[in-house]
C-alpha positions as CSV (number, residue, x, y, z in Angstrom):
1,X,0.0,0.0,0.0
2,X,1.3,3.5,-0.8
3,X,0.8,6.5,1.4
4,X,-1.4,9.4,0.3
5,X,0.6,12.5,-0.6
6,X,-2.2,15.1,0.0
7,X,-2.4,17.0,3.3
8,X,-5.7,16.5,5.2
9,X,-8.2,19.3,4.7
10,X,-10.1,20.0,7.9
11,X,-12.5,22.6,9.1
12,X,-12.0,24.7,12.3
13,X,-14.8,22.6,13.9
14,X,-13.1,19.3,13.0
15,X,-9.7,20.6,14.3
16,X,-11.3,21.5,17.7
17,X,-13.0,18.1,17.9
18,X,-9.6,16.3,17.3
19,X,-8.0,18.4,20.1
20,X,-10.9,17.9,22.4
21,X,-10.9,14.1,21.9
22,X,-7.2,14.0,22.8
23,X,-7.5,15.8,26.2
24,X,-8.1,14.1,29.4
25,X,-11.9,14.4,30.0
26,X,-12.1,13.6,33.7
27,X,-10.6,15.0,36.9
28,X,-10.0,11.9,39.1
29,X,-7.7,13.8,41.5
30,X,-7.9,17.2,43.1
31,X,-6.2,20.2,41.4
32,X,-5.3,23.3,43.3
33,X,-5.2,25.4,40.1
34,X,-8.5,24.1,38.8
35,X,-10.2,25.0,42.1
36,X,-8.5,28.4,42.0
37,X,-10.1,29.2,38.6
38,X,-13.5,28.2,40.0
39,X,-13.1,30.6,42.9
40,X,-12.2,28.1,45.5
41,X,-8.9,28.8,47.3
42,X,-7.9,25.2,48.5
43,X,-4.8,26.0,50.5
44,X,-5.1,22.6,52.1
45,X,-4.0,21.1,48.8
46,X,-0.6,22.7,48.8
47,X,0.0,23.6,52.5
48,X,2.0,22.3,54.4
49,X,4.4,22.2,51.5
50,X,4.9,18.5,50.4
51,X,8.5,17.3,50.9
52,X,10.5,14.6,49.3
53,X,11.5,11.3,51.0
54,X,15.0,11.4,52.6
55,X,16.2,8.6,50.3
56,X,15.2,10.6,47.3
57,X,16.9,13.7,48.6
58,X,20.1,11.7,49.3
59,X,20.2,10.2,45.8
60,X,19.3,13.5,44.2
61,X,21.9,15.5,46.0
62,X,24.6,12.9,45.3
63,X,23.9,13.2,41.5
64,X,23.8,17.0,41.7
65,X,27.3,17.0,43.1
66,X,28.5,14.7,40.3
67,X,26.8,16.8,37.7
68,X,28.2,20.0,39.2
69,X,31.7,18.7,39.0
70,X,31.1,17.5,35.4
71,X,29.8,20.9,34.4
72,X,32.8,22.7,35.8
73,X,35.3,20.3,34.1
74,X,33.7,19.2,30.9
75,X,31.1,21.7,29.6
76,X,32.5,24.7,27.8
77,X,29.5,26.9,27.2
78,X,31.6,29.5,25.2
79,X,32.9,26.8,22.9
80,X,29.4,25.4,22.3
81,X,28.2,28.9,21.5
82,X,31.1,29.6,19.2
83,X,31.1,26.2,17.4
84,X,27.2,25.9,17.4
85,X,27.7,22.3,18.5
86,X,28.0,20.2,21.6
87,X,31.3,18.3,21.4
88,X,31.0,14.5,21.1
89,X,33.2,14.1,24.2
90,X,30.8,16.1,26.2
91,X,27.9,14.0,25.2
92,X,29.9,10.8,25.9
93,X,30.7,12.2,29.3
94,X,27.0,12.9,30.0
95,X,26.2,9.3,29.1
96,X,29.0,8.0,31.4
97,X,27.6,9.8,34.5
98,X,24.1,8.6,33.7
99,X,22.6,12.0,32.8
100,X,20.6,10.5,29.9
101,X,18.8,8.3,32.5
102,X,17.9,10.8,35.2
103,X,14.2,10.2,34.9
104,X,14.4,6.5,34.0
105,X,13.7,3.9,36.7
106,X,16.7,2.1,38.2
107,X,15.0,-1.1,37.1
108,X,15.9,-0.2,33.5
109,X,19.4,1.1,34.2
110,X,18.5,4.8,35.0
111,X,19.2,6.9,38.0
112,X,15.5,7.0,39.1
113,X,15.6,10.7,40.2
114,X,12.4,12.4,41.3
115,X,10.9,15.1,39.2
116,X,12.2,17.6,41.8
117,X,15.8,16.5,41.4
118,X,15.5,16.0,37.7
119,X,14.5,19.7,37.5
120,X,17.3,20.8,39.8
121,X,19.7,19.0,37.5
122,X,18.3,20.7,34.4
123,X,18.5,24.1,36.1
124,X,22.2,23.4,37.0
125,X,23.3,22.1,33.6
126,X,21.4,24.8,31.8
127,X,23.5,27.5,33.4
128,X,26.6,25.8,32.1
129,X,25.1,25.5,28.6
130,X,21.4,26.0,27.7
131,X,22.0,23.8,24.6
132,X,23.1,20.9,26.9
133,X,20.0,21.5,29.0
134,X,17.8,21.4,25.9
135,X,19.4,18.1,24.8
136,X,18.8,16.4,28.1
137,X,15.3,17.8,28.4
138,X,14.2,16.9,25.0
139,X,15.6,13.4,25.4
140,X,13.8,12.6,28.7
141,X,10.9,15.0,29.1
142,X,9.2,14.3,25.7
143,X,11.5,11.8,24.0
144,X,11.2,8.0,24.2
145,X,11.6,7.6,28.0
146,X,8.5,9.6,29.1
147,X,5.8,8.2,26.8
148,X,7.1,4.7,27.4
149,X,7.1,5.2,31.1
150,X,3.3,6.1,31.0
151,X,2.0,4.1,28.0
152,X,4.6,1.5,27.0
153,X,4.4,-2.2,27.4
154,X,6.8,-4.0,29.7
155,X,8.4,-5.5,26.6
156,X,8.9,-2.0,25.1
157,X,10.4,-0.7,28.4
158,X,12.8,-3.6,28.6
159,X,13.9,-3.1,25.0
160,X,14.3,0.7,24.8
161,X,14.7,2.2,28.3
162,X,18.1,0.7,29.1
163,X,19.4,2.1,25.8
164,X,17.9,5.5,26.6
165,X,19.4,5.4,30.1
166,X,23.0,5.0,28.9
167,X,23.7,5.1,25.2
168,X,20.9,6.3,23.0
169,X,19.6,9.8,22.5
170,X,16.0,10.2,21.7
171,X,13.8,12.9,20.0
172,X,10.1,13.7,19.8
173,X,8.6,14.3,16.3
174,X,5.2,15.9,16.0
175,X,5.5,19.3,14.2
176,X,5.4,19.4,10.4
177,X,6.3,22.2,7.9
178,X,2.6,23.2,7.7
179,X,1.4,21.8,11.0
180,X,2.2,23.4,14.3
181,X,-0.4,23.5,17.0
182,X,-3.1,22.0,14.8
183,X,-2.5,18.3,14.8
184,X,-5.8,17.6,12.9
185,X,-3.9,18.5,9.7
186,X,-1.1,16.0,10.4
187,X,0.1,14.6,7.0
188,X,2.8,12.0,8.0
189,X,1.2,8.6,7.5
190,X,1.9,5.1,8.8
191,X,0.1,2.7,6.4
192,X,-0.3,-1.0,7.5
193,X,1.6,-3.3,5.2
194,X,-0.9,-6.1,5.5
195,X,-4.3,-6.8,7.1
196,X,-3.5,-8.4,10.5
197,X,-2.9,-6.7,13.8
198,X,0.8,-7.6,13.7
199,X,1.4,-6.0,10.3
200,X,4.3,-3.6,10.0
201,X,3.7,0.0,9.2
202,X,5.2,2.0,6.3
203,X,6.0,5.5,7.5
204,X,6.0,8.5,5.1
205,X,6.3,12.2,5.8
206,X,8.4,15.1,6.9
207,X,8.9,16.4,10.4
208,X,10.2,19.9,11.3
209,X,12.1,21.3,14.3
210,X,13.1,17.9,15.6
211,X,15.1,18.8,18.6
212,X,17.9,16.1,19.0
213,X,16.7,14.7,15.7
214,X,20.1,15.3,14.0
215,X,21.9,13.1,16.6
216,X,19.1,10.9,17.9
217,X,19.2,7.1,17.9
218,X,15.5,6.6,18.7
219,X,12.6,8.7,17.7
220,X,9.0,9.1,18.9
221,X,7.0,9.8,15.8
222,X,3.4,10.9,15.5
223,X,1.8,9.7,12.3
224,X,-1.7,9.2,10.9
225,X,-2.8,5.6,10.4
226,X,-5.6,5.3,7.7
227,X,-8.8,3.7,8.9
228,X,-9.3,0.3,7.3
229,X,-10.6,-3.1,8.1
230,X,-8.8,-4.3,11.2
231,X,-7.3,-0.9,11.9
232,X,-9.2,1.9,13.8
233,X,-6.8,4.4,12.4
234,X,-6.1,7.9,13.7
235,X,-3.0,9.7,14.9
236,X,-0.7,7.1,16.5
237,X,2.7,7.1,18.3
238,X,5.6,5.0,17.2
239,X,9.2,4.3,18.4
240,X,11.4,4.5,15.2
241,X,15.0,3.6,14.9
242,X,16.8,6.7,13.5
243,X,19.2,4.4,11.6
244,X,16.3,2.6,9.8
245,X,16.4,2.6,6.0
246,X,14.4,5.6,4.6
247,X,15.1,7.9,7.5
248,X,16.9,11.0,6.4
249,X,17.9,14.2,8.2
250,X,17.7,16.8,5.4
251,X,18.7,20.0,7.3
252,X,20.2,21.0,10.5
253,X,18.3,24.2,11.5
254,X,20.0,27.3,12.9
255,X,18.4,29.7,15.4
256,X,18.9,33.0,17.1
257,X,19.7,31.2,20.4
258,X,20.5,27.7,21.6
259,X,23.1,27.5,18.9
260,X,24.3,24.1,20.0
261,X,21.0,22.2,19.7
262,X,20.8,19.5,17.1
263,X,17.5,20.4,15.6
264,X,16.6,19.6,12.0
265,X,14.2,18.4,9.3
266,X,13.6,14.6,9.2
267,X,12.1,12.8,6.2
268,X,10.6,9.3,6.3
269,X,10.2,7.5,3.0
270,X,8.6,4.0,3.2
271,X,10.3,3.4,6.6
272,X,9.3,0.0,7.9
273,X,8.2,0.1,11.6
274,X,7.2,-3.1,13.4
275,X,3.8,-3.2,15.1
276,X,5.6,-3.9,18.3
277,X,7.0,-0.4,18.2
278,X,3.6,1.2,18.3
279,X,3.0,3.0,21.6
280,X,-0.5,2.4,22.8
281,X,-3.4,1.7,20.5
282,X,-4.0,3.3,17.1
283,X,-5.6,6.7,17.4
284,X,-4.1,7.4,20.9
285,X,-1.1,9.4,19.6
286,X,-2.4,12.9,20.6
287,X,-3.5,11.8,24.0
288,X,-0.1,10.2,24.6
289,X,1.6,13.5,23.4
290,X,-0.6,15.7,25.7
291,X,-0.2,13.4,28.7
292,X,3.5,13.2,28.2
293,X,3.6,17.0,28.2
294,X,1.7,17.3,31.5
295,X,4.9,16.7,33.4
296,X,7.3,17.1,30.5
297,X,6.6,20.8,30.4
298,X,8.1,21.2,33.8
299,X,11.6,20.9,32.3
300,X,11.2,24.4,30.7
301,X,10.5,26.3,33.9
302,X,13.4,24.4,35.4
303,X,15.7,25.9,32.9
304,X,14.0,29.3,33.5
305,X,14.7,29.0,37.3
306,X,18.3,28.3,36.6
307,X,18.4,31.4,34.3
308,X,16.8,33.5,37.0
309,X,19.4,32.5,39.5
310,X,22.1,33.2,37.0
311,X,20.7,36.7,36.3
312,X,20.5,37.4,40.0
313,X,24.1,36.5,40.6
314,X,25.3,38.6,37.7
315,X,23.0,41.5,38.7
316,X,24.2,41.4,42.3
317,X,27.9,41.3,41.3
318,X,27.7,44.1,38.8
319,X,25.2,46.2,40.8
320,X,27.5,46.3,43.7
321,X,30.8,46.8,41.8
322,X,29.8,49.4,39.2
323,X,29.6,52.9,40.6
324,X,27.7,55.8,39.2
325,X,27.6,59.3,40.7
326,X,29.5,58.2,43.8
327,X,27.7,55.0,44.8
328,X,27.0,51.5,43.4
329,X,24.4,51.5,40.7
330,X,22.3,49.0,42.7
331,X,21.7,51.7,45.3
332,X,20.1,53.9,42.7
333,X,16.3,53.3,42.8
334,X,15.8,52.8,39.1
335,X,18.4,50.0,39.0
336,X,17.6,48.6,42.4
337,X,14.0,48.1,41.4
338,X,15.1,45.8,38.6
339,X,17.3,43.8,40.9
340,X,14.4,43.5,43.4
341,X,12.2,42.2,40.6
342,X,14.8,39.6,39.6
343,X,15.3,38.4,43.1
344,X,11.6,38.2,44.0
345,X,10.6,36.6,40.8
346,X,13.3,34.0,40.9
347,X,12.1,33.0,44.4
348,X,8.5,32.7,43.1
349,X,9.5,30.7,40.0
350,X,11.4,28.2,42.1
351,X,8.4,28.0,44.4
352,X,6.1,27.2,41.6
353,X,8.5,24.7,40.1
354,X,9.3,22.8,43.3
355,X,5.7,22.7,44.4
356,X,4.4,21.4,41.0
357,X,7.3,18.9,40.8
358,X,6.8,17.5,44.3
359,X,3.0,17.1,43.6
360,X,3.9,15.3,40.4
361,X,6.2,13.0,42.4
362,X,3.6,12.2,45.0
363,X,0.9,11.7,42.3
364,X,-1.8,12.8,44.6
365,X,-3.0,15.8,42.6
366,X,-3.9,16.3,38.9
367,X,-1.2,18.8,37.9
368,X,-2.0,19.4,34.3
369,X,-3.0,23.0,34.9
370,X,-0.2,23.6,37.4
371,X,2.5,22.3,35.0
372,X,1.1,24.4,32.1
373,X,1.0,27.5,34.3
374,X,4.6,26.8,35.4
375,X,5.7,26.6,31.8
376,X,3.7,29.7,30.8
377,X,4.7,31.9,33.7
378,X,8.3,30.7,33.9
379,X,9.0,31.3,30.3
380,X,7.5,34.8,30.3
381,X,9.0,36.0,33.5
382,X,12.5,34.6,32.8
383,X,12.6,36.6,29.6
384,X,11.7,39.7,31.5
385,X,14.4,39.1,34.0
386,X,17.0,38.5,31.3
387,X,15.9,41.7,29.6
388,X,16.3,43.6,32.9
389,X,19.8,42.2,33.3
390,X,20.8,43.6,29.9
391,X,19.5,47.0,31.0
392,X,21.4,46.8,34.4
393,X,24.7,46.0,32.6
394,X,24.1,48.6,29.9
395,X,26.5,48.4,27.0
396,X,28.2,45.4,28.6
397,X,24.9,43.6,28.5
398,X,24.5,44.1,24.8
399,X,28.1,43.3,24.0
400,X,29.0,39.6,23.4
401,X,31.0,37.7,25.9
402,X,33.7,37.0,23.3
403,X,34.1,40.8,22.7
404,X,34.2,41.5,26.4
405,X,37.0,39.0,26.9
406,X,38.9,40.3,23.9
407,X,39.3,43.7,25.7
408,X,40.1,42.2,29.1
409,X,36.7,42.2,30.8
410,X,34.8,39.4,32.4
411,X,33.1,37.3,29.6
412,X,29.5,37.5,30.8
413,X,27.2,36.2,28.1
414,X,24.2,38.4,29.1
415,X,23.0,39.0,25.5
416,X,23.2,35.2,24.9
417,X,20.8,34.4,27.7
418,X,18.2,36.7,26.2
419,X,18.5,34.8,22.9
420,X,18.6,31.4,24.5
421,X,15.5,32.0,26.7
422,X,13.4,33.4,23.9
423,X,12.5,30.0,22.6
424,X,10.9,28.9,25.8
425,X,7.9,31.1,25.0
426,X,7.4,28.9,21.9
427,X,8.8,25.5,22.9
428,X,6.2,22.8,23.8
429,X,3.2,25.2,23.3
430,X,3.6,28.9,22.6
431,X,2.3,31.4,25.1
432,X,-0.7,31.9,23.0
433,X,-1.5,28.2,22.7
434,X,-0.8,27.8,26.5
435,X,-3.4,30.5,27.2
436,X,-6.0,28.6,25.2
437,X,-5.1,25.2,26.6
438,X,-5.2,26.4,30.2
439,X,-8.4,28.4,29.6
440,X,-10.1,25.3,28.2
441,X,-9.2,23.4,31.4
442,X,-10.1,26.3,33.6
443,X,-13.7,26.6,32.2
444,X,-14.1,22.8,32.0
445,X,-16.7,22.8,34.9
446,X,-18.7,25.4,33.1
447,X,-18.7,23.6,29.8
448,X,-19.8,20.3,31.5
449,X,-23.0,21.9,32.8
450,X,-23.6,24.6,30.1
451,X,-21.7,23.4,27.1
452,X,-24.8,22.4,25.1
453,X,-26.5,25.7,26.1
454,X,-23.9,27.7,24.3
455,X,-23.2,25.3,21.5
456,X,-24.8,26.6,18.3
457,X,-24.9,23.0,16.9
458,X,-27.3,21.8,19.6
459,X,-31.1,21.7,19.1
460,X,-33.7,23.3,21.4
461,X,-34.4,20.2,23.5
462,X,-30.7,19.7,24.2
463,X,-30.4,23.3,25.1
464,X,-33.3,23.0,27.5
465,X,-31.8,20.1,29.3
466,X,-28.5,22.0,29.5
467,X,-30.3,25.0,30.9
468,X,-31.8,22.9,33.7
469,X,-28.4,21.5,34.6
470,X,-26.7,24.9,34.5
471,X,-29.5,26.5,36.6
472,X,-28.9,24.0,39.4
473,X,-25.1,24.4,39.2
474,X,-25.0,28.2,39.2
475,X,-27.7,28.4,41.9
476,X,-25.3,26.7,44.2
477,X,-22.0,28.1,42.8
478,X,-22.6,31.8,42.3
479,X,-23.7,32.7,45.8
480,X,-20.5,31.2,47.2
481,X,-18.5,33.7,45.1
482,X,-20.1,36.8,46.7
483,X,-20.7,35.6,50.3
484,X,-19.3,33.3,52.9
485,X,-15.6,32.3,53.4
486,X,-13.3,34.7,51.5
487,X,-15.5,37.7,52.1
488,X,-14.9,37.7,55.8
489,X,-11.1,38.0,56.3
490,X,-9.4,34.8,57.4
491,X,-6.4,35.0,59.6
492,X,-3.9,32.6,58.1
493,X,-2.1,33.1,61.4
494,X,0.9,30.8,60.7
495,X,1.8,33.1,57.8
496,X,2.3,36.0,60.2
497,X,4.8,34.8,62.7
498,X,6.6,37.1,65.1
499,X,9.5,39.0,63.5
500,X,8.5,38.1,59.9
501,X,6.7,40.0,57.1
502,X,2.9,39.5,57.1
503,X,2.1,37.1,54.3
504,X,-1.5,36.4,55.5
505,X,-2.7,39.5,53.7
506,X,-1.4,38.2,50.4
507,X,-3.3,34.9,50.9
508,X,-6.5,36.8,51.6
509,X,-5.8,38.7,48.3
510,X,-5.5,35.4,46.5
511,X,-8.7,34.0,48.0
512,X,-10.7,37.1,47.0
513,X,-8.9,37.3,43.7
514,X,-9.9,33.7,42.9
515,X,-13.6,34.5,43.5
516,X,-13.3,37.7,41.5
517,X,-11.7,35.7,38.7
518,X,-14.4,33.1,38.7
519,X,-17.1,35.8,38.6
520,X,-15.4,37.5,35.7
521,X,-15.2,34.2,33.8
522,X,-18.9,33.6,34.4
523,X,-19.8,37.1,33.2
524,X,-17.7,36.5,30.1
525,X,-19.5,33.3,29.3
526,X,-22.9,34.9,29.9
527,X,-22.0,37.8,27.6
528,X,-20.3,36.0,24.7
529,X,-21.7,32.4,25.1
530,X,-20.6,30.3,22.1
531,X,-18.3,33.1,20.9
532,X,-16.3,32.9,24.1
533,X,-13.6,30.7,22.5
534,X,-12.9,33.5,20.0
535,X,-12.2,36.0,22.8
536,X,-8.6,35.0,23.1
537,X,-7.5,38.3,24.6
538,X,-10.0,37.9,27.5
539,X,-9.1,34.3,28.0
540,X,-5.4,35.1,28.0
541,X,-5.9,37.7,30.7
542,X,-8.0,35.3,32.8
543,X,-5.1,32.7,32.6
544,X,-2.5,35.3,33.4
545,X,-4.4,36.4,36.5
546,X,-4.6,32.7,37.6
547,X,-0.9,32.3,37.0
548,X,-0.1,35.3,39.2
549,X,-2.4,34.0,42.0
550,X,-0.9,30.5,41.8
551,X,2.6,32.0,42.0
552,X,1.7,34.1,45.0
553,X,0.3,31.0,46.7
554,X,3.4,28.9,46.0
555,X,5.7,31.7,47.1
556,X,3.9,32.1,50.5
557,X,3.8,28.3,51.1
558,X,7.5,28.0,50.2
559,X,8.4,30.8,52.5
560,X,6.6,29.1,55.4
561,X,8.2,25.8,54.6
562,X,11.7,27.5,54.7
563,X,10.8,29.2,58.0
564,X,9.8,26.0,59.7
565,X,13.0,24.4,58.2
566,X,15.2,27.1,59.6
567,X,16.7,24.7,62.1
568,X,17.7,22.5,59.1
569,X,19.4,25.3,57.3
570,X,16.4,27.1,56.0
571,X,16.3,30.9,55.4
572,X,12.9,31.7,56.9
573,X,13.2,35.5,57.4
574,X,14.8,36.1,54.0
575,X,12.3,33.9,52.3
576,X,9.4,35.8,53.9
577,X,11.0,39.1,52.7
578,X,11.3,37.7,49.1
579,X,7.7,36.3,49.2
580,X,6.4,39.6,50.5
581,X,8.2,41.6,47.8
582,X,7.0,39.2,45.0
583,X,3.4,39.3,46.2
584,X,3.3,43.1,46.3
585,X,4.7,43.2,42.8
586,X,2.3,40.5,41.6
587,X,-0.8,42.3,43.1
588,X,-0.1,45.4,41.0
589,X,0.0,43.2,37.9
590,X,-3.2,41.4,38.9
591,X,-5.1,44.6,39.4
592,X,-4.0,45.8,36.0
593,X,-5.0,42.5,34.4
594,X,-8.5,42.7,36.0
595,X,-8.9,46.2,34.6
596,X,-7.9,45.1,31.2
597,X,-10.5,42.3,31.2
598,X,-13.1,44.8,30.3
599,X,-11.2,47.9,29.2
600,X,-9.0,47.0,26.3
601,X,-8.6,47.4,22.5
602,X,-9.5,43.9,21.5
603,X,-12.3,44.9,19.1
604,X,-10.3,47.7,17.6
605,X,-7.3,45.4,17.2
606,X,-9.4,42.9,15.2
607,X,-10.6,45.6,12.9
608,X,-7.0,46.8,12.3
609,X,-5.9,43.2,11.5
610,X,-8.7,42.8,9.0
611,X,-7.5,46.0,7.3
612,X,-3.9,44.9,7.3
613,X,-4.8,41.5,5.7
614,X,-7.0,43.4,3.2
615,X,-3.9,45.4,2.1
616,X,-5.5,48.7,3.3
617,X,-2.2,49.8,5.0
618,X,0.4,48.7,2.4
619,X,1.3,52.4,1.9
620,X,2.7,52.3,5.4
621,X,5.3,49.7,4.2
622,X,6.8,52.0,1.6
623,X,10.4,53.1,2.0
624,X,12.0,49.8,2.9
625,X,13.8,47.0,1.1
626,X,11.4,44.2,0.5
627,X,12.3,41.4,3.0
628,X,9.9,38.8,1.6
629,X,11.6,37.9,-1.7
630,X,9.7,35.9,-4.3
631,X,9.4,32.5,-2.6
632,X,6.4,31.2,-0.6
633,X,6.0,32.1,3.0
634,X,5.5,28.4,3.9
635,X,7.2,25.7,1.8
636,X,5.2,22.5,1.2
637,X,7.0,19.3,1.9
638,X,7.5,17.4,-1.4
639,X,6.3,13.8,-1.3
640,X,8.7,11.0,-2.2
641,X,12.2,10.0,-1.2
642,X,14.7,12.4,0.2
643,X,16.8,14.3,-2.3
644,X,19.5,15.7,0.1
645,X,22.3,14.0,1.9
646,X,21.7,12.5,5.3
647,X,23.0,14.9,7.9
648,X,22.4,12.6,10.8
649,X,25.4,12.8,13.2
650,X,25.7,9.6,15.3
651,X,27.6,10.0,18.6
652,X,29.6,7.0,19.6
């Protein structure tokens, strides 16, 4: 059988249905963030702060010490940036210390680290070289180990996980040249070569932005199986050997940052994949991808936390040493405010990351929203911190490390960290897609009771039944948002200990803010009904408010944990100061976001965009050299065999 060469044509409705079918429909475990968006401040779900088991801490700290020594001795970040490549000897060294198997169970030859210590390891190695951090993250967070851990058979785990733990690098291949966050249009096919359930598949297609794909030994590939007799079809996940006949790396992509990552374009032409390499049943590929990302996304905020710590260290050193008008620049209010923002935000990001990671380790909560918020918030705030560091260092922030060294100054790659961090707002779901994904989960309870009521496709009888359900739900829910607990101030006495800043007022703000957010979401649904999903500006602000409230909660809980751990080396007083500073900064942002829910330029912006696309403003583009050239904006992947040399670079 031959694979079709035409790309699937799907409507907006069909695309939404594909995405909806792939998401987890039920909430079997509690979720702090889900409750927060519903106006319920469930502090009991995160406080007291969960803590790892002593054995996990011992094993994790032992590996961190090994990794720190390796980073100091064997990772040359400047060389990787200069050569745009991680040296083979560095990758071999990572394999030797077990870094490829940090998240893989010891049963299969891995280190079996917890999510908490895996993230600490990524934060550490990312400060030595963000490209190395990306290699390890892509391999373990979304590559072969994670989907097999959740969905693989025991036979698959025994065959592939020992390889991934010590010798083989893996990559995750979903995106295509014309398919980003719209998997319904996936064109790569896996056609059964026979009728039985054990028939091999023939894989055809092109994958774009395959991080690790240029050096990978094993690939997780998402492909569409045609529906036929004996095959349910649908988007399906496969483990594919990178050395298999018909797999070709056609291009190694270059980017503004992360210059050492091995990211490319991979083509499959009649690649034979055994049925035993299929992960899960046919049609489960998107669900596997989304479930993998629930915890896999935590690797990105881990790298952002490391970047925040790096920015703080550089800002502290420079702010205290550089003098202007007779005193250190850090003591000038305009610069000091930036350093305060970096310090407080780094504390909060680490609080969000550690809390979400520990909950993932304990598996007692559903953290799909928490992990998504951590990725969204971490990537946005880290970029802001890096930008502020550039401003603090002035011209030396904009100058490259190589140039600084050439004239005898410390080679601080501040401009590089801005470039390296920028991709995190796009990786594994852009900020815009994360807003929509989180908003969908946040309004899930509303859609369950009122979805048919606002769905234009439903008939009158279906709407009537939905109206009855919604009436009962909102009759119980809405009064709780305007009366009862949260309207009468709670004490949160343990968050106002003697000699420490008062964090209880911030928790009361979160509690009331959550109720206000839930009311605003309800008003938005009442106002726009079925058009709510098109109000992406509104939904984005709703999510951003939730992210700030979650970060405030995590910061306060972490500060209290460190206070009670003071006898064990904690920093209670200092943690309270940082949490207080962060919460005060966050409250200003929250109030601004609430105001912008209803006072904004969203409608005007839509009109301007229509005019831009209708070429009404082309006169404004006059006076420049045309940057677009004559080629198409998006190149279609040509069907058939590869026509370029294979650039796959195996590391031995």
